[in-house]
C-alpha positions in Angstrom: 0.0 0.0 0.0 3.0 2.2 0.3 3.1 2.7 -3.5 -0.4 4.2 -3.7 0.5 7.1 -1.4 3.8 8.3 -3.0 3.8 11.8 -4.3 3.8 12.2 -8.1 6.9 14.5 -8.0 9.1 11.5 -7.5 8.0 9.8 -10.7 10.9 10.1 -13.3 8.6 9.7 -16.3 7.1 13.1 -15.5 10.3 14.9 -16.3 10.6 13.1 -19.6 7.1 14.2 -20.5 7.9 17.8 -19.6 11.0 17.7 -21.9 8.9 16.4 -24.7 6.4 19.3 -24.2 9.3 21.8 -24.3 10.7 20.3 -27.5 7.2 20.4 -29.2 6.9 24.1 -28.3 10.4 24.8 -29.8 9.6 22.9 -33.0 6.3 24.8 -33.4 8.1 28.1 -32.9 10.7 27.2 -35.5 8.1 26.1 -38.0 6.2 29.4 -37.6 9.4 31.3 -38.1 10.3 29.5 -41.3 6.7 30.0 -42.7 6.8 33.7 -42.0 10.3 34.4 -43.3 10.3 34.9 -47.0 14.0 34.1 -47.4 13.6 30.7 -45.9 10.3 29.7 -47.5 10.5 28.4 -51.1 6.8 29.2 -51.6 7.2 32.9 -50.9 9.5 33.5 -53.9 8.0 35.0 -57.1 9.5 32.5 -59.6 10.0 28.8 -58.7 10.7 25.8 -60.8 10.3 22.3 -59.4 11.4 19.2 -61.4 10.3 15.7 -60.1 11.8 12.5 -61.3 14.3 14.1 -63.7 15.3 12.0 -66.7 12.6 9.4 -66.1 9.4 8.9 -68.2 7.3 10.1 -65.2 9.2 13.4 -65.1 7.0 16.5 -64.2 7.9 20.2 -64.2 6.0 22.7 -62.1 6.7 26.4 -62.9 5.5 29.3 -60.7 5.7 32.8 -62.2 4.2 35.3 -59.8 0.7 34.0 -59.1 0.5 31.7 -62.2 1.4 28.0 -61.8 2.0 25.8 -64.9 2.5 22.0 -64.8 4.1 20.1 -67.6 4.3 16.3 -67.7 6.8 14.3 -69.8 5.4 12.1 -72.5 8.6 9.9 -72.4 9.5 10.6 -76.0 12.6 12.4 -77.3 11.9 15.9 -78.6 13.1 17.2 -81.9 13.2 20.6 -83.7 15.4 23.0 -85.6 18.5 24.5 -84.2 22.2 24.8 -84.4 25.1 23.8 -82.2 25.9 26.7 -79.8 29.0 25.3 -78.1 30.5 22.5 -76.1 30.0 21.7 -72.4 32.6 19.9 -70.3 32.1 18.2 -67.0 35.2 18.6 -64.7 36.5 16.1 -62.2 35.0 18.1 -59.3 31.5 17.8 -60.9 31.3 21.4 -62.2 30.3 22.2 -65.8 32.1 24.5 -68.2 30.4 25.8 -71.3 32.6 26.9 -74.2 30.7 28.9 -76.9 31.8 28.4 -80.5 
């Protein structure tokens, strides 16, 4: 019967619950800060381009210009058209690209 009359302040699980509550408040404050800061939020920018599954037949492009949003879906076919060679691109050992116009 001694266990029934112990005070709750001696329970170690209560301190863990309090720490979890503190972390939830901190996470909520950080999320609100990111949502309100236009430099950190990708949706606050005027022009945004998002490419999903690049190089695959299921590739999609979402382009936001101001308030207008356009969505393009790949048909999986290779495109063709008229044009001329504009230069040569080289991939360096460090992964960077260099374009040399002709």
